[in-house]
GUTOR-145345 format. One record per atom (N, C-alpha, C): residue in one letter; x, y, z. Coordinates in steps of 0.02 Angstrom, whole numbers, padded with zeros to 5 digits, always signed. Layout:
AXYZ...
***
This chain:
M-00999-00155+00157M-01017-00162+00084M-01036-00240+00071P-01080-00249+00030P-01098-00313+00014P-01047-00353-00022A-01048-00419-00001A-00997-00471-00041A-01004-00465-00110S-01057-00441-00141S-01068-00445-00217S-01030-00385-00245D-01013-00331-00210D-00981-00275-00235D-00902-00294-00219L-00881-00340-00193L-00810-00352-00189L-00779-00393-00236P-00717-00386-00250P-00690-00444-00297P-00692-00507-00268D-00689-00557-00314D-00692-00628-00303D-00615-00642-00272E-00627-00705-00236E-00566-00726-00217E-00515-00744-00276G-00451-00726-00274G-00417-00737-00330G-00413-00675-00383D-00454-00632-00375D-00449-00566-00409D-00401-00529-00383T-00372-00489-00427T-00313-00446-00413T-00346-00366-00444V-00330-00325-00398V-00352-00246-00416V-00283-00214-00411A-00275-00157-00451A-00221-00120-00451A-00235-00048-00444Y-00182-00006-00421Y-00170+00060-00406Y-00109+00088-00424R-00108+00143-00464R-00033+00169-00487R-00036+00241-00451R+00026+00261-00429R+00032+00333-00416R+00111+00353-00417T+00121+00407-00426T+00193+00437-00420T+00191+00487-00356F+00237+00479-00314F+00243+00519-00254F+00289+00582-00263T+00274+00636-00238T+00319+00690-00251T+00356+00708-00190N+00407+00749-00199N+00454+00768-00141N+00413+00811-00091E+00364+00845-00111E+00317+00886-00064E+00282+00833-00022E+00250+00786-00047E+00215+00742-00005E+00263+00704+00035V+00322+00684+00021V+00373+00656+00070V+00379+00715+00120E+00390+00769+00108E+00403+00820+00163E+00339+00822+00221R+00277+00816+00181R+00223+00821+00220R+00214+00757+00270F+00236+00705+00244F+00231+00640+00280F+00281+00650+00332A+00341+00666+00322A+00396+00679+00376A+00369+00720+00422E+00342+00766+00412E+00314+00825+00465E+00266+00792+00506L+00216+00742+00479L+00164+00713+00514L+00191+00657+00553S+00242+00617+00528S+00264+00563+00564S+00332+00573+00601K+00351+00626+00590K+00420+00655+00630K+00479+00605+00609D+00475+00570+00550D+00529+00527+00527D+00562+00583+00481E+00612+00613+00500E+00643+00666+00461E+00715+00653+00450G+00725+00583+00428G+00783+00555+00402G+00813+00588+00338Y+00879+00593+00341Y+00909+00644+00294Y+00886+00612+00217H+00890+00550+00206H+00874+00513+00141H+00797+00531+00123H+00761+00557+00167H+00694+00573+00158H+00681+00652+00131L+00734+00691+00155L+00724+00752+00151L+00773+00795+00103V+00838+00770+00094V+00879+00799+00044V+00883+00754-00017A+00864+00793-00073A+00863+00759-00137A+00935+00742-00157D+00934+00686-00204D+00992+00669-00232D+01002+00704-00295E+01057+00682-00336E+01081+00710-00388E+01023+00722-00442D+00970+00675-00449D+00917+00668-00489D+00855+00706-00457G+00867+00735-00399G+00808+00771-00379G+00768+00739-00339Q+00783+00671-00320Q+00730+00629-00284Q+00748+00617-00215V+00699+00597-00166V+00709+00574-00114V+00679+00501-00100V+00701+00464-00049V+00683+00398-00038V+00604+00414+00003L+00560+00368-00024L+00490+00374+00007L+00502+00336+00074H+00458+00361+00129H+00454+00321+00196H+00426+00266+00177G+00446+00203+00214G+00408+00144+00194G+00332+00140+00206L+00321+00169+00261L+00245+00184+00286L+00213+00226+00235L+00247+00271+00199L+00208+00307+00153L+00196+00266+00092T+00240+00229+00070T+00231+00190+00010T+00172+00131+00037A+00168+00111+00096A+00120+00062+00117A+00057+00100+00118T+00048+00172+00110T-00016+00188+00098T-00056+00165+00035M-00017+00128-00013M-00049+00111-00076M-00096+00050-00059P-00074-00001-00030P-00122-00052-00020P-00184-00037+00030T-00173+00017+00070T-00231+00040+00115T-00277+00074+00078K-00249+00111+00024K-00307+00148-00027K-00345+00100-00054L-00321+00034-00075L-00370-00010-00103L-00414-00037-00052G-00389-00045+00009G-00440-00078+00067G-00488-00020+00083G-00465+00042+00073G-00528+00099+00085G-00577+00086+00032E-00569+00064-00021E-00618+00060-00070E-00663-00002-00049F-00649-00043-00011F-00691-00106+00010F-00720-00089+00083N-00703-00030+00118N-00726-00026+00182N-00695-00078+00226Y-00632-00088+00212Y-00593-00143+00243Y-00564-00114+00311L-00567-00147+00355L-00533-00136+00425L-00480-00195+00441A-00417-00175+00427A-00370-00221+00446A-00353-00235+00513R-00352-00303+00527R-00330-00325+00594R-00247-00338+00606T-00223-00359+00548T-00143-00374+00536T-00123-00352+00466M-00058-00320+00472M-00031-00306+00409M+00038-00318+00415T+00080-00350+00374T+00141-00362+00365T+00182-00336+00314F+00234-00307+00316F+00269-00276+00256F+00334-00297+00255D+00360-00300+00186D+00431-00312+00173D+00448-00270+00127F+00509-00235+00134F+00535-00180+00090F+00595-00195+00059P+00592-00231+00004P+00661-00268-00023P+00697-00212-00063R+00672-00158-00084R+00712-00103-00113R+00683-00042-00093P+00724+00022-00098P+00690+00084-00088P+00651+00109-00149A+00601+00150-00117A+00565+00186-00179A+00582+00255-00181Y+00575+00284-00231Y+00587+00359-00240Y+00528+00403-00270T+00529+00467-00255T+00488+00514-00281T+00502+00515-00361G+00444+00532-00392G+00455+00544-00473G+00457+00481-00508I+00448+00425-00478I+00436+00351-00500I+00373+00327-00488E+00347+00305-00547E+00275+00275-00535E+00282+00208-00507I+00237+00196-00461I+00233+00132-00420I+00166+00105-00437T+00160+00044-00449T+00096+00002-00461T+00087-00040-00397C+00033-00043-00369C+00020-00090-00313C-00039-00133-00337E-00013-00204-00335E-00073-00255-00344E-00091-00279-00294T-00147-00286-00264T-00182-00328-00212T-00219-00385-00235T-00205-00435-00207T-00243-00500-00232T-00282-00526-00167I-00344-00536-00180I-00385-00563-00136I-00373-00635-00126E-00356-00664-00068E-00333-00724-00050E-00403-00766-00024R-00446-00741+00015R-00491-00775+00053R-00549-00713+00074I-00611-00738+00060I-00671-00697+00079I-00714-00752+00118E-00737-00743+00177E-00771-00780+00205E-00824-00756+00255E-00878-00767+00254E-00931-00750+00311E-00924-00788+00367R-00916-00757+00424R-00908-00788+00485R-00932-00745+00535N-00976-00776+00584N-00998-00735+00638N-01025-00675+00622D-01066-00665+00569D-01103-00601+00542D-01045-00552+00528R-00986-00574+00504R-00933-00527+00480R-00919-00560+00406L-00891-00519+00374L-00857-00541+00310L-00780-00523+00315E-00750-00589+00321E-00674-00585+00339E-00646-00578+00272L-00579-00543+00265L-00547-00541+00204L-00480-00541+00206D-00430-00585+00173D-00369-00595+00181D-00338-00581+00105A-00291-00540+00106A-00260-00517+00038A-00186-00514+00045T-00150-00519-00014T-00088-00512-00015T-00066-00446-00066F-00008-00419-00057F-00010-00356-00100F+00072-00360-00124I+00081-00321-00175I+00153-00313-00207I+00146-00250-00239C+00209-00208-00228C+00208-00139-00259C+00278-00142-00303E+00272-00122-00357E+00331-00123-00397E+00338-00047-00420A+00407-00032-00423A+00422+00028-00464A+00423+00023-00543E+00417+00078-00573E+00420+00070-00650E+00469+00022-00682N+00529+00025-00653N+00588-00011-00680N+00581-00097-00658G+00525-00111-00628G+00510-00178-00598G+00537-00204-00537D+00573-00160-00499D+00594-00171-00439D+00541-00167-00388V+00532-00230-00348V+00482-00237-00295V+00509-00190-00240V+00466-00147-00228V+00479-00097-00159V+00444-00117-00103L+00380-00157-00115L+00342-00179-00053L+00305-00234-00071R+00298-00273-00016R+00264-00345-00023R+00234-00357+00043G+00183-00389+00044G+00155-00397+00118G+00081-00427+00114Q+00056-00431+00170Q-00017-00460+00179Q-00053-00435+00225T-00117-00445+00226T-00162-00423+00272T-00225-00467+00290E-00247-00467+00346E-00308-00500+00373E-00356-00449+00407G-00420-00451+00392G-00465-00412+00429G-00538-00425+00400V-00575-00367+00413V-00641-00385+00412V-00671-00322+00357V-00718-00340+00317V-00761-00282+00282V-00808-00263+00325L-00818-00198+00331L-00872-00179+00380L-00934-00160+00329P-01001-00172+00365P-01052-00158+00323P-01057-00080+00304
***
């Protein structure tokens, strides 16, 4: 992707979605993480999202830029639940051409609709041509 098609340093892009119980069940099947809290609904009919399922939100944004992560760090301060809209905002911290590559560093934060931060982190990698 040409640098001209990328957001600028300091720009923030956002993505919103609401995960379903069925998506959590499919992720549990794929990941083999079948913890009780992921598969048995509470009194509101919700289950806890897998942390790495929640972490697909910033990777979706990276996919739009043809971004290949070298590192990703995650912090999960609060659990996220099905049926609750989550907004993920990714901020481009650095874009630099180096050694015929376009390097990109970003930070991200995901918040549930009630304002709880359910994920924050950062990533460093390259944008593929």
